[in-house]
Structure formats: C-alpha cells, structure tokens
Jmol script that loads the backbone (N, CA, C; Angstrom):
load data "model"
ATOM      1  N   MET A   1     -52.243  65.975  34.356  1.00  0.00           N
ATOM      2  CA  MET A   1     -51.494  64.752  34.722  1.00  0.00           C
ATOM      3  C   MET A   1     -51.415  63.871  33.468  1.00  0.00           C
ATOM      4  N   HIS A   2     -50.362  63.153  33.345  1.00  0.00           N
ATOM      5  CA  HIS A   2     -50.107  62.302  32.206  1.00  0.00           C
ATOM      6  C   HIS A   2     -50.776  60.942  32.439  1.00  0.00           C
ATOM      7  N   THR A   3     -50.934  60.195  31.336  1.00  0.00           N
ATOM      8  CA  THR A   3     -51.447  58.835  31.482  1.00  0.00           C
ATOM      9  C   THR A   3     -50.249  57.877  31.626  1.00  0.00           C
ATOM     10  N   PRO A   4     -50.484  56.692  32.231  1.00  0.00           N
ATOM     11  CA  PRO A   4     -49.385  55.724  32.328  1.00  0.00           C
ATOM     12  C   PRO A   4     -48.775  55.378  30.984  1.00  0.00           C
ATOM     13  N   LYS A   5     -49.651  55.247  29.962  1.00  0.00           N
ATOM     14  CA  LYS A   5     -49.158  54.904  28.625  1.00  0.00           C
ATOM     15  C   LYS A   5     -48.226  55.992  28.076  1.00  0.00           C
ATOM     16  N   GLU A   6     -48.617  57.273  28.236  1.00  0.00           N
ATOM     17  CA  GLU A   6     -47.794  58.370  27.779  1.00  0.00           C
ATOM     18  C   GLU A   6     -46.422  58.362  28.470  1.00  0.00           C
ATOM     19  N   LEU A   7     -46.459  58.201  29.770  1.00  0.00           N
ATOM     20  CA  LEU A   7     -45.202  58.221  30.530  1.00  0.00           C
ATOM     21  C   LEU A   7     -44.290  57.006  30.148  1.00  0.00           C
ATOM     22  N   CYS A   8     -44.895  55.860  30.012  1.00  0.00           N
ATOM     23  CA  CYS A   8     -44.170  54.672  29.616  1.00  0.00           C
ATOM     24  C   CYS A   8     -43.483  54.852  28.241  1.00  0.00           C
ATOM     25  N   GLN A   9     -44.243  55.379  27.280  1.00  0.00           N
ATOM     26  CA  GLN A   9     -43.712  55.609  25.948  1.00  0.00           C
ATOM     27  C   GLN A   9     -42.573  56.624  25.987  1.00  0.00           C
ATOM     28  N   LYS A  10     -42.695  57.650  26.824  1.00  0.00           N
ATOM     29  CA  LYS A  10     -41.632  58.665  26.906  1.00  0.00           C
ATOM     30  C   LYS A  10     -40.397  58.110  27.550  1.00  0.00           C
ATOM     31  N   ILE A  11     -40.539  57.244  28.566  1.00  0.00           N
ATOM     32  CA  ILE A  11     -39.393  56.597  29.196  1.00  0.00           C
ATOM     33  C   ILE A  11     -38.647  55.759  28.184  1.00  0.00           C
ATOM     34  N   ILE A  12     -39.379  54.988  27.383  1.00  0.00           N
ATOM     35  CA  ILE A  12     -38.728  54.171  26.355  1.00  0.00           C
ATOM     36  C   ILE A  12     -38.071  55.050  25.313  1.00  0.00           C
ATOM     37  N   GLU A  13     -38.673  56.178  24.980  1.00  0.00           N
ATOM     38  CA  GLU A  13     -38.100  57.104  24.028  1.00  0.00           C
ATOM     39  C   GLU A  13     -36.773  57.677  24.584  1.00  0.00           C
ATOM     40  N   LEU A  14     -36.775  58.061  25.853  1.00  0.00           N
ATOM     41  CA  LEU A  14     -35.556  58.643  26.452  1.00  0.00           C
ATOM     42  C   LEU A  14     -34.478  57.605  26.724  1.00  0.00           C
ATOM     43  N   TYR A  15     -34.896  56.353  27.000  1.00  0.00           N
ATOM     44  CA  TYR A  15     -33.969  55.279  27.292  1.00  0.00           C
ATOM     45  C   TYR A  15     -34.225  54.119  26.339  1.00  0.00           C
ATOM     46  N   PRO A  16     -33.821  54.264  25.084  1.00  0.00           N
ATOM     47  CA  PRO A  16     -34.117  53.186  24.105  1.00  0.00           C
ATOM     48  C   PRO A  16     -33.492  51.858  24.443  1.00  0.00           C
ATOM     49  N   GLU A  17     -32.463  51.855  25.299  1.00  0.00           N
ATOM     50  CA  GLU A  17     -31.838  50.568  25.651  1.00  0.00           C
ATOM     51  C   GLU A  17     -32.791  49.671  26.407  1.00  0.00           C
ATOM     52  N   ILE A  18     -33.874  50.246  26.975  1.00  0.00           N
ATOM     53  CA  ILE A  18     -34.860  49.425  27.681  1.00  0.00           C
ATOM     54  C   ILE A  18     -35.461  48.432  26.689  1.00  0.00           C
ATOM     55  N   GLY A  19     -35.864  48.954  25.533  1.00  0.00           N
ATOM     56  CA  GLY A  19     -36.462  48.067  24.521  1.00  0.00           C
ATOM     57  C   GLY A  19     -35.428  47.141  23.919  1.00  0.00           C
ATOM     58  N   GLN A  20     -34.204  47.611  23.764  1.00  0.00           N
ATOM     59  CA  GLN A  20     -33.154  46.834  23.144  1.00  0.00           C
ATOM     60  C   GLN A  20     -32.786  45.617  23.982  1.00  0.00           C
ATOM     61  N   CYS A  21     -32.801  45.784  25.328  1.00  0.00           N
ATOM     62  CA  CYS A  21     -32.420  44.631  26.135  1.00  0.00           C
ATOM     63  C   CYS A  21     -33.644  43.836  26.599  1.00  0.00           C
ATOM     64  N   GLY A  22     -34.835  44.220  26.122  1.00  0.00           N
ATOM     65  CA  GLY A  22     -36.032  43.428  26.365  1.00  0.00           C
ATOM     66  C   GLY A  22     -36.623  43.595  27.766  1.00  0.00           C
ATOM     67  N   ILE A  23     -36.352  44.716  28.433  1.00  0.00           N
ATOM     68  CA  ILE A  23     -36.939  44.928  29.746  1.00  0.00           C
ATOM     69  C   ILE A  23     -38.399  45.331  29.590  1.00  0.00           C
ATOM     70  N   ASN A  24     -39.275  44.710  30.324  1.00  0.00           N
ATOM     71  CA  ASN A  24     -40.684  45.077  30.282  1.00  0.00           C
ATOM     72  C   ASN A  24     -40.912  46.255  31.222  1.00  0.00           C
ATOM     73  N   VAL A  25     -41.580  47.241  30.771  1.00  0.00           N
ATOM     74  CA  VAL A  25     -41.839  48.452  31.522  1.00  0.00           C
ATOM     75  C   VAL A  25     -43.328  48.606  31.783  1.00  0.00           C
ATOM     76  N   LYS A  26     -43.707  48.830  33.072  1.00  0.00           N
ATOM     77  CA  LYS A  26     -45.069  49.103  33.424  1.00  0.00           C
ATOM     78  C   LYS A  26     -45.063  50.377  34.283  1.00  0.00           C
ATOM     79  N   VAL A  27     -46.036  51.249  34.065  1.00  0.00           N
ATOM     80  CA  VAL A  27     -46.116  52.498  34.798  1.00  0.00           C
ATOM     81  C   VAL A  27     -47.517  52.623  35.369  1.00  0.00           C
ATOM     82  N   ASN A  28     -47.589  52.896  36.665  1.00  0.00           N
ATOM     83  CA  ASN A  28     -48.858  53.090  37.348  1.00  0.00           C
ATOM     84  C   ASN A  28     -48.728  54.259  38.312  1.00  0.00           C
ATOM     85  N   TYR A  29     -49.826  54.953  38.570  1.00  0.00           N
ATOM     86  CA  TYR A  29     -49.806  56.044  39.542  1.00  0.00           C
ATOM     87  C   TYR A  29     -50.273  55.512  40.885  1.00  0.00           C
ATOM     88  N   ASN A  30     -49.524  55.802  41.924  1.00  0.00           N
ATOM     89  CA  ASN A  30     -49.889  55.409  43.295  1.00  0.00           C
ATOM     90  C   ASN A  30     -50.532  56.606  43.965  1.00  0.00           C
ATOM     91  N   ASN A  31     -51.856  56.558  44.096  1.00  0.00           N
ATOM     92  CA  ASN A  31     -52.610  57.689  44.700  1.00  0.00           C
ATOM     93  C   ASN A  31     -52.218  57.928  46.125  1.00  0.00           C
ATOM     94  N   ALA A  32     -51.966  56.866  46.906  1.00  0.00           N
ATOM     95  CA  ALA A  32     -51.652  57.021  48.307  1.00  0.00           C
ATOM     96  C   ALA A  32     -50.344  57.780  48.515  1.00  0.00           C
ATOM     97  N   LYS A  33     -49.341  57.437  47.707  1.00  0.00           N
ATOM     98  CA  LYS A  33     -48.021  58.061  47.850  1.00  0.00           C
ATOM     99  C   LYS A  33     -47.824  59.258  46.901  1.00  0.00           C
ATOM    100  N   LYS A  34     -48.762  59.423  45.984  1.00  0.00           N
ATOM    101  CA  LYS A  34     -48.709  60.543  44.999  1.00  0.00           C
ATOM    102  C   LYS A  34     -47.412  60.489  44.167  1.00  0.00           C
ATOM    103  N   VAL A  35     -47.047  59.305  43.718  1.00  0.00           N
ATOM    104  CA  VAL A  35     -45.876  59.095  42.871  1.00  0.00           C
ATOM    105  C   VAL A  35     -46.210  58.119  41.750  1.00  0.00           C
ATOM    106  N   TRP A  36     -45.462  58.208  40.660  1.00  0.00           N
ATOM    107  CA  TRP A  36     -45.550  57.205  39.619  1.00  0.00           C
ATOM    108  C   TRP A  36     -44.654  56.035  40.020  1.00  0.00           C
ATOM    109  N   VAL A  37     -45.140  54.826  39.825  1.00  0.00           N
ATOM    110  CA  VAL A  37     -44.349  53.641  40.071  1.00  0.00           C
ATOM    111  C   VAL A  37     -43.966  53.028  38.706  1.00  0.00           C
ATOM    112  N   VAL A  38     -42.667  52.999  38.448  1.00  0.00           N
ATOM    113  CA  VAL A  38     -42.164  52.446  37.199  1.00  0.00           C
ATOM    114  C   VAL A  38     -41.611  51.074  37.541  1.00  0.00           C
ATOM    115  N   ASP A  39     -42.208  50.050  36.938  1.00  0.00           N
ATOM    116  CA  ASP A  39     -41.813  48.655  37.229  1.00  0.00           C
ATOM    117  C   ASP A  39     -41.088  48.100  35.996  1.00  0.00           C
ATOM    118  N   LEU A  40     -39.830  47.753  36.199  1.00  0.00           N
ATOM    119  CA  LEU A  40     -38.996  47.216  35.138  1.00  0.00           C
ATOM    120  C   LEU A  40     -38.736  45.735  35.405  1.00  0.00           C
ATOM    121  N   LYS A  41     -38.948  44.864  34.429  1.00  0.00           N
ATOM    122  CA  LYS A  41     -38.740  43.422  34.613  1.00  0.00           C
ATOM    123  C   LYS A  41     -37.994  42.850  33.424  1.00  0.00           C
ATOM    124  N   LYS A  42     -37.107  41.915  33.721  1.00  0.00           N
ATOM    125  CA  LYS A  42     -36.400  41.155  32.678  1.00  0.00           C
ATOM    126  C   LYS A  42     -35.986  39.842  33.317  1.00  0.00           C
ATOM    127  N   ASP A  43     -36.457  38.744  32.792  1.00  0.00           N
ATOM    128  CA  ASP A  43     -36.202  37.401  33.326  1.00  0.00           C
ATOM    129  C   ASP A  43     -36.529  37.409  34.824  1.00  0.00           C
ATOM    130  N   ASN A  44     -35.566  37.053  35.695  1.00  0.00           N
ATOM    131  CA  ASN A  44     -35.871  37.032  37.142  1.00  0.00           C
ATOM    132  C   ASN A  44     -35.425  38.313  37.823  1.00  0.00           C
ATOM    133  N   HIS A  45     -35.113  39.337  37.064  1.00  0.00           N
ATOM    134  CA  HIS A  45     -34.679  40.609  37.633  1.00  0.00           C
ATOM    135  C   HIS A  45     -35.883  41.587  37.594  1.00  0.00           C
ATOM    136  N   GLU A  46     -36.084  42.268  38.700  1.00  0.00           N
ATOM    137  CA  GLU A  46     -37.149  43.270  38.751  1.00  0.00           C
ATOM    138  C   GLU A  46     -36.718  44.484  39.548  1.00  0.00           C
ATOM    139  N   LEU A  47     -37.178  45.639  39.116  1.00  0.00           N
ATOM    140  CA  LEU A  47     -36.836  46.863  39.817  1.00  0.00           C
ATOM    141  C   LEU A  47     -38.061  47.741  39.814  1.00  0.00           C
ATOM    142  N   GLN A  48     -38.373  48.314  40.961  1.00  0.00           N
ATOM    143  CA  GLN A  48     -39.465  49.285  41.042  1.00  0.00           C
ATOM    144  C   GLN A  48     -38.862  50.625  41.388  1.00  0.00           C
ATOM    145  N   HIS A  49     -39.241  51.646  40.678  1.00  0.00           N
ATOM    146  CA  HIS A  49     -38.717  53.001  40.864  1.00  0.00           C
ATOM    147  C   HIS A  49     -39.907  53.929  41.066  1.00  0.00           C
ATOM    148  N   HIS A  50     -39.799  54.742  42.129  1.00  0.00           N
ATOM    149  CA  HIS A  50     -40.822  55.773  42.368  1.00  0.00           C
ATOM    150  C   HIS A  50     -40.383  57.051  41.713  1.00  0.00           C
ATOM    151  N   LEU A  51     -41.209  57.554  40.849  1.00  0.00           N
ATOM    152  CA  LEU A  51     -40.915  58.766  40.079  1.00  0.00           C
ATOM    153  C   LEU A  51     -41.833  59.878  40.561  1.00  0.00           C
ATOM    154  N   GLU A  52     -41.261  60.893  41.197  1.00  0.00           N
ATOM    155  CA  GLU A  52     -42.035  62.008  41.705  1.00  0.00           C
ATOM    156  C   GLU A  52     -42.686  62.758  40.527  1.00  0.00           C
ATOM    157  N   ILE A  53     -43.792  63.422  40.773  1.00  0.00           N
ATOM    158  CA  ILE A  53     -44.546  64.125  39.739  1.00  0.00           C
ATOM    159  C   ILE A  53     -43.676  65.133  38.971  1.00  0.00           C
ATOM    160  N   PRO A  54     -42.865  65.975  39.703  1.00  0.00           N
ATOM    161  CA  PRO A  54     -41.999  66.904  38.913  1.00  0.00           C
ATOM    162  C   PRO A  54     -41.005  66.179  38.013  1.00  0.00           C
ATOM    163  N   ASP A  55     -40.485  65.027  38.480  1.00  0.00           N
ATOM    164  CA  ASP A  55     -39.563  64.239  37.653  1.00  0.00           C
ATOM    165  C   ASP A  55     -40.301  63.682  36.433  1.00  0.00           C
ATOM    166  N   ALA A  56     -41.528  63.229  36.631  1.00  0.00           N
ATOM    167  CA  ALA A  56     -42.316  62.700  35.534  1.00  0.00           C
ATOM    168  C   ALA A  56     -42.607  63.803  34.536  1.00  0.00           C
ATOM    169  N   ASP A  57     -42.905  65.004  35.042  1.00  0.00           N
ATOM    170  CA  ASP A  57     -43.120  66.145  34.151  1.00  0.00           C
ATOM    171  C   ASP A  57     -41.853  66.452  33.324  1.00  0.00           C
ATOM    172  N   ASP A  58     -40.684  66.402  33.981  1.00  0.00           N
ATOM    173  CA  ASP A  58     -39.412  66.628  33.261  1.00  0.00           C
ATOM    174  C   ASP A  58     -39.269  65.555  32.153  1.00  0.00           C
ATOM    175  N   CYS A  59     -39.567  64.324  32.469  1.00  0.00           N
ATOM    176  CA  CYS A  59     -39.483  63.275  31.451  1.00  0.00           C
ATOM    177  C   CYS A  59     -40.395  63.604  30.263  1.00  0.00           C
ATOM    178  N   MET A  60     -41.601  63.994  30.555  1.00  0.00           N
ATOM    179  CA  MET A  60     -42.567  64.245  29.496  1.00  0.00           C
ATOM    180  C   MET A  60     -42.141  65.450  28.627  1.00  0.00           C
ATOM    181  N   GLU A  61     -41.358  66.366  29.211  1.00  0.00           N
ATOM    182  CA  GLU A  61     -40.885  67.521  28.477  1.00  0.00           C
ATOM    183  C   GLU A  61     -39.603  67.215  27.684  1.00  0.00           C
ATOM    184  N   GLY A  62     -39.169  65.954  27.722  1.00  0.00           N
ATOM    185  CA  GLY A  62     -38.020  65.558  26.945  1.00  0.00           C
ATOM    186  C   GLY A  62     -36.707  65.677  27.673  1.00  0.00           C
ATOM    187  N   LYS A  63     -36.773  65.994  28.963  1.00  0.00           N
ATOM    188  CA  LYS A  63     -35.548  66.086  29.743  1.00  0.00           C
ATOM    189  C   LYS A  63     -35.235  64.681  30.270  1.00  0.00           C
ATOM    190  N   GLN A  64     -33.994  64.464  30.640  1.00  0.00           N
ATOM    191  CA  GLN A  64     -33.612  63.156  31.181  1.00  0.00           C
ATOM    192  C   GLN A  64     -34.198  62.937  32.560  1.00  0.00           C
ATOM    193  N   CYS A  65     -34.592  61.726  32.848  1.00  0.00           N
ATOM    194  CA  CYS A  65     -35.080  61.341  34.165  1.00  0.00           C
ATOM    195  C   CYS A  65     -33.846  60.716  34.860  1.00  0.00           C
ATOM    196  N   VAL A  66     -33.053  61.570  35.519  1.00  0.00           N
ATOM    197  CA  VAL A  66     -31.750  61.148  36.023  1.00  0.00           C
ATOM    198  C   VAL A  66     -31.846  59.973  36.965  1.00  0.00           C
ATOM    199  N   SER A  67     -32.696  60.075  38.012  1.00  0.00           N
ATOM    200  CA  SER A  67     -32.758  58.971  38.975  1.00  0.00           C
ATOM    201  C   SER A  67     -33.221  57.686  38.323  1.00  0.00           C
ATOM    202  N   LEU A  68     -34.180  57.778  37.428  1.00  0.00           N
ATOM    203  CA  LEU A  68     -34.660  56.583  36.695  1.00  0.00           C
ATOM    204  C   LEU A  68     -33.588  56.036  35.795  1.00  0.00           C
ATOM    205  N   GLY A  69     -32.800  56.916  35.170  1.00  0.00           N
ATOM    206  CA  GLY A  69     -31.696  56.479  34.318  1.00  0.00           C
ATOM    207  C   GLY A  69     -30.645  55.684  35.087  1.00  0.00           C
ATOM    208  N   LEU A  70     -30.377  56.129  36.324  1.00  0.00           N
ATOM    209  CA  LEU A  70     -29.395  55.421  37.172  1.00  0.00           C
ATOM    210  C   LEU A  70     -29.937  54.036  37.525  1.00  0.00           C
ATOM    211  N   GLU A  71     -31.234  53.969  37.841  1.00  0.00           N
ATOM    212  CA  GLU A  71     -31.843  52.672  38.180  1.00  0.00           C
ATOM    213  C   GLU A  71     -31.814  51.721  36.974  1.00  0.00           C
ATOM    214  N   ILE A  72     -32.079  52.249  35.787  1.00  0.00           N
ATOM    215  CA  ILE A  72     -32.042  51.440  34.577  1.00  0.00           C
ATOM    216  C   ILE A  72     -30.643  50.911  34.338  1.00  0.00           C
ATOM    217  N   ALA A  73     -29.640  51.762  34.557  1.00  0.00           N
ATOM    218  CA  ALA A  73     -28.242  51.336  34.390  1.00  0.00           C
ATOM    219  C   ALA A  73     -27.909  50.215  35.370  1.00  0.00           C
ATOM    220  N   GLN A  74     -28.367  50.338  36.592  1.00  0.00           N
ATOM    221  CA  GLN A  74     -28.099  49.279  37.600  1.00  0.00           C
ATOM    222  C   GLN A  74     -28.802  47.984  37.236  1.00  0.00           C
ATOM    223  N   LEU A  75     -30.021  48.066  36.758  1.00  0.00           N
ATOM    224  CA  LEU A  75     -30.739  46.893  36.365  1.00  0.00           C
ATOM    225  C   LEU A  75     -30.012  46.173  35.223  1.00  0.00           C
ATOM    226  N   LYS A  76     -29.521  46.963  34.257  1.00  0.00           N
ATOM    227  CA  LYS A  76     -28.789  46.357  33.136  1.00  0.00           C
ATOM    228  C   LYS A  76     -27.532  45.643  33.640  1.00  0.00           C
ATOM    229  N   LYS A  77     -26.818  46.243  34.598  1.00  0.00           N
ATOM    230  CA  LYS A  77     -25.633  45.591  35.173  1.00  0.00           C
ATOM    231  C   LYS A  77     -25.996  44.288  35.854  1.00  0.00           C
ATOM    232  N   ASN A  78     -27.106  44.306  36.595  1.00  0.00           N
ATOM    233  CA  ASN A  78     -27.568  43.071  37.266  1.00  0.00           C
ATOM    234  C   ASN A  78     -27.881  41.985  36.251  1.00  0.00           C
ATOM    235  N   ILE A  79     -28.531  42.368  35.183  1.00  0.00           N
ATOM    236  CA  ILE A  79     -28.891  41.376  34.158  1.00  0.00           C
ATOM    237  C   ILE A  79     -27.639  40.794  33.503  1.00  0.00           C
ATOM    238  N   GLN A  80     -26.634  41.662  33.320  1.00  0.00           N
ATOM    239  CA  GLN A  80     -25.400  41.219  32.670  1.00  0.00           C
ATOM    240  C   GLN A  80     -24.463  40.545  33.664  1.00  0.00           C
ATOM    241  N   GLY A  81     -24.870  40.396  34.941  1.00  0.00           N
ATOM    242  CA  GLY A  81     -24.041  39.730  35.935  1.00  0.00           C
ATOM    243  C   GLY A  81     -22.942  40.544  36.495  1.00  0.00           C
ATOM    244  N   GLU A  82     -23.059  41.870  36.451  1.00  0.00           N
ATOM    245  CA  GLU A  82     -22.014  42.743  36.962  1.00  0.00           C
ATOM    246  C   GLU A  82     -22.403  43.331  38.317  1.00  0.00           C
ATOM    247  N   GLN A  83     -23.045  42.536  39.144  1.00  0.00           N
ATOM    248  CA  GLN A  83     -23.484  43.049  40.428  1.00  0.00           C
ATOM    249  C   GLN A  83     -22.298  43.374  41.328  1.00  0.00           C
ATOM    250  N   PHE A  84     -22.526  44.349  42.183  1.00  0.00           N
ATOM    251  CA  PHE A  84     -21.472  44.765  43.120  1.00  0.00           C
ATOM    252  C   PHE A  84     -21.558  44.019  44.389  1.00  0.00           C
TER     253      PHE A  84
END
end "model"
wireframe off; spacefill off
backbone 0.3
color backbone group
C-alpha cells in the first residue's frame, strides 16, 4: 500500500494544474470504507473524492486517474465561476 504523501505527490505530478491554481491537496486512507480520500481545497471551494485502491495503484504506476481528473476539472470550473 502507498503512503498518503506518495499518492499526493503522484496526483500533483499527473495533474500539475492543481499546483498552478493553488488548490491544496490532502490524501488520507479511510479504513472503514477501504478507499483513499482526496481532499481538494481552494478558497471557499472544497471537493472530496474517493479513490478506490485499484485507481490509486493506476495513479502510482503513472496512468491517469480518470475519475479524479474529472473532479479536478469540475473544481477548477467552480473556482473560475463556470458552474452549471
């Protein structure tokens, strides 16, 4: 199993726009649900994404985290005021 720090660094590596737009990223493992919880924050916007272990493994292997990428894109739109 990966550490939260390793997974967080890999997410930022795969999605460099997170750092560019100043979103704070926190990663913790939820033992009860057996998922990684990725918490993204910027100003008054916050998004929590549950990342299944196989998806986290894909991220660590350098593959795109598709569901997380979609959530990041939505958060960026919300921050930029392009809410639907």
